[in-house]
N, C-alpha and C positions, 0 to 999 in steps of 0.2 A: 504494500500500500504506500503510495507516494503522495506528497503534498503537491497541489497544482495551483497555478495562477488562474483564478476564475475568469478574469477578463480575456486573457489570452485564449483560454479554452473555448469560451462561447463564441468569440468572433471568428476564430480559426475554423471551428467545426461547422459553423453556419455556412461559411463560404465553401468549404469542402463538400458539404452535403448538397448544396445547390449544384456545384459543378459535376458531382457524380451522377445526378439523376436527370439533369436537364436534357440529355440527349435521347431519352426514351420517348418513343412516339408511336402512334398508330400508323396504319398504312398511309403513305403520302405520295405514291407514284402516279396517282391519277388514272391508273389503268382500269379496264373493265373488270369488275370483281366476280363476274359470273353470277351463279345463283339466280335469284329472282330478278331478272333484268327487265321486267315490264316497264314500259315507258312512264306509267303513272306512279311508280314507286318513288316516294320522297327521298331526298339526298341522304337523310339520316339513316336510311337502311343500308347505305353503302359505306363501309369503313374507309375506303380509299379517299373519301371526301372529308374526313375528319381533320381538324387542325392538328398540327404537330403539338404534342403534349408538353406543356411547360408547367411544372408543378408550382412555380411562383406566380403564374397567371393562367390557370387552367381554363380551357374552353371545352364545352360539352356539346354533343355527346362524345364519349370515348369508349373504346372497348374495355371491358373490365380486365382483360389480360394486359392491356397497356398500363393500367393503373397499378396492377400487381407487380409488373416488371419494374415500375418506378418506385415501388415501396409506398405508394400513395394511400395505402390503407391506414397509415399512421401519420402523426405529425412529426416535425423535425425541429431542430434548433433554429433552422432558418425560418420556420413558421413562427416560432416564439419571437424571434427578432423582428420579423415583419409586423406581427400583431402589436408589439410594444413600441414600435417607432412612433406611433401616435397614441400614446397612452390616454385613457379617459381620465378626466379630472375626478369623477365620482362614478361608482357603479350605477348601471341603469336601473337597478332595483335593489331596495334595501339600503342599509346604512353603509357608509365608507368604513374601511379598516380603521379600528380605533388606534389613536396615538398613545404613546407612552405618557402617563400622567406627569404634569409638571411638578406636582407635590411629591417630594421624595418620601414622605411618610406613607404613601400608597404603594411604594415599590415592594415587590416580593424578593426576599433574599433567603430562600430555604436552604437548609443543610443538604437535603436530598431533592433532586429533580425527579418528578414523576413523569414518565413517558408512556404513551400508549399508541399502538398502531391500530388502524381500522379493524373492527371486530371480524373474526372468522368463527367457524364452528368450534374451533379450538383456539381460544384467545392467546394461548401461550406458544402457538406453533412457530412464531417468528422470533422468539426471544433469543435463542442461540444464534440464529441467522444474523441478527442485527448487532451482535456483540461488538464487532469492530467500530461501528458508528457510536454505540453507547460508550465505549472506551474513549473515543476521541472527544465526545461531549464532556466526559468527566475530566479529561486532561485540559481541555480548553477553558473550562469554567471553574475548575477546582472544586466541583461538587460531586457527590455521589449521585448515581443515576439508577433509578428503580424502574423496571419494566412492569407497568401496571396492566393487569389482565382485565379488560372490560368487555362485557358480552353483548353490548348493543350500541348503535350509533347515538341514541338518545342519552344513554349513560355516559358516553364519552363527552358529549357536548355539555351535559349537566356538570360533570366533574370539572371541566375547565371553567364553566361559569362560576362555580363556587371556589375556584382557585385551588382545588385539591389536585388538579392535573395541570402541569406546566407546559408540556410539550406533547404534540400529537401529530400523527398522520391521519387526516380525515379523508374518507372516501369522497368521490367527486360530488355527489348530490348533497352530502352533509356539510360541505365547506361553507356555503352561504348561511346555513343555520349556525355554524360555529362562529362565523363573523358577526352575525346579527344578535345572537343570544349570549355568546360566551366571550366576546371581544378577542377572538382569535386573530392572529396576524399570520396569514398564509404567506410564506416567503420562498418556497422552493418545491419543485417536483423532480422525480427521478426520470432519467433518460438513459437510453442505451449509449454507453460511452464509445462504442464502435461507430455507429451511424447517427446517433443523436435522435433516435426515434422515441416517440411517446404517444400514448393515447390511441384514439380511433376516430373515425369519421362516420357521418351518416351519408350513405349513398342511396340514390333512387335508381333501381336497376330494372331493365326490361329486355325483351329479346331484340337482337340486332335487327331482325326483319319485321319488327312490329311497326307498321306504317303510321299508326295513330299517335305514337309517343316518341318525340324527339327532344323534348325539353320538359321541365317541371310544369310549365304553363299549359302544356297539352293535357294535363289532368283536369283543367278547368274547362268550363263551357258545357258541352253535353255531358250529363252525368255518366261516369265510367264505372263499370262493375268490376268486381274481382281484383281490387288492389289489396295486396296482403299486408296487414300490420301483424307484428309478431305476437304480442300479448298485451292486454290492457295495461299491465304494470311495467312494461319494458320501456326504458328511456329511449334508446335509439330506434327501437322498433315500433313505438307508438307515441310516447309523450313528446319526444323531440320533433318528429314530423308534424304533429298537430300544431306545435308552436312555430317552428321555423318555416314550414310551408305556408301557414297563414300569413306570416310576415311578408311572404313573396306573392300574396294574393290568391293562394290556392288553399281552400278550406276543406279538410277531410270531413266526410259525411254530407257536406253540401255539394262540393264539386266532384267527388267520387265516392263510391260505396266502399266501406271498409270491411274486409273479411279477415278475421283473426286466424292465422295459420297455426299458432301454438308455439312458435319459436323461429329464430333466425335461420336455422338449418332448413326447417320446413318451408319458410318463405323463399329461400334461395333455390331449393330444389323445385318448388312449385312454379317459380318463374321459368327456370330452365326447362321444365317439362311442359310449359304452356298452360298450367292449371290456373295461374294468375297472370294478369296483364303486366303487372309491375309490383314492386315492393320496396319500401324504405328499409334499409338493412344496416346493421352494424358492420362496418367495413372489415374489421378483423375477423368477425364471425364468418362473413362471406369468404374471406381469404382462406380460412381453415377448411371450409367445404371444398373450395376449388383445389387447394393443394393436396387434399386427400383423394383427388381424382373423381369426386362425385358429380362434377359438372364440368363443362367445357367453357372457360371464360372468354374464348374467342367468339362465342355465339351469343354473348350478352353484352349490353352496353349500359353504361352509367350516364344518366342525363342530368344529374345533379350531384354535388358533393358539398358537404358543409365544411366549415373550419374544423380543426381537430378539437375533440373533447379532451380536456386535461384529465390526468389521472390523480391518484392520491396526492393531496397537498400537505406538506409538513408545515406546522404552525407552532407558535408559542403564544401564551397569554400576554396581553399588552402590558400588564402590570409587572412583568418580570423585570428585575433590575437591569438597566441598560448594559452593564458590563457582562451580565450573564447572557443577555440577548446576543451580544457580539460574539461571545464564545460559542454559543450554539450555532450561529450562522457560519462561523469558521469551521466547525466540526462537519457541517454538511457540505459547504461550498468549496472549501480549500483542500479537500482530499479526494483522491481518486480511489474508489472502492472496486474497481474492475477485477482485481485479482483476489477478491475476498468471497466469502459465502453469500454476500449480499447480491452480487451480480449473478452468481450461480443460481440462486433461488428465484430471482426476479427477472429471468429471461434476458440477462445481459444489462439490465438497468442498474448499473453500479455507479452512476454519477448523478449529482444533484446540481441543478441550475436555478437561478433566481427567476421569480415571476412577479408580475404586477397583477394583483387579484382582479381589479376592476376590468382590466383588458382581457386577460387570459380566461377568466370565468364569465365573460360576457355572454357566450353561447349558452351556458348553463342558466344564467340569470334571465335570458330571453325566455327560456322554457318555464322557469319558476314564475316569472311575471305573467306569462300566458295562463298558467294554472292558478294565478292569484294566491300563491303560497303565503301563508301567514307564519312568520318565524316564531314559533312557540315550541318548546321542547316536546310537548305532547303530540305535535303533528309529525314528528320525525320518527319514521319506522324503517325497518330493514327492507 
């Protein structure tokens, strides 16, 4: 494990990531693609007419195989840099991230820092995995660190609200609750140190030869049947498209009929087999189905893709002593954990980078605004 220069890492990796994937594209030779070559077929059924794929400025439609080759199912450090070039002054929904109090009597200076990671079926499962990080927090702050096993998102938020929990990794949907209820300060997310990938996207996928759908807007107008949403409780398979599509002028249930497939795998296979006309999908879920050989991604096109959804955000309570805050940030941001159990357990995500909550979480706040979420502990469930 080595110490790193956080500024050098972020800027260098962002440029490298862009350079490595900018050349991936769909067909661009302009030749006759064969297949259904009827004169009345719209251009979006012919992949040779698709724009060259630029992940920094993507145009749709694109073959899903093109997106997978470019690694576009996840976000990158370049996406984080682009999103944060024009940081929002305040989040679009809810309260801003709380500042450290001016009154020093309100600062917390505990002998032991309590740390909790987003709950799982076994809350202790990551305790040994995270030991290199916990050791660095102890070294940089001069405090003992205790891994607190909490069994629900609500318990985690409530523990920080009552200042019994000082540090936490909150799951994506719980982060705004933590900010608004517990005065959490989200400052970092994990990325893959090799390619800088994180998170996932929402894709809208249909068959290449579907003449009726070449863009998200094509779902509006004449009511369309058999558009598959995954499950009522699914973020990317139902809640996100209901919010994000509506922001683009396409309202599920009004502009198209929603059919629940039961999951992202079922939606992916249903579109591939022609059982559904289209489906909003978790991009990494679709990627797993494609890479398992269950469908042919050259026969499907994506007509819309969202900004990346952030993953677990690491936060501290705003009342923590400023010196401890700085030590915590150093332990996360100034070390490379790629050669530790952390990267091994979290699919290569052994590096932490800084984030701006209002900007990076804007896509999540759009969804919660659409759902008219009220930030109360009792409303937060698994």
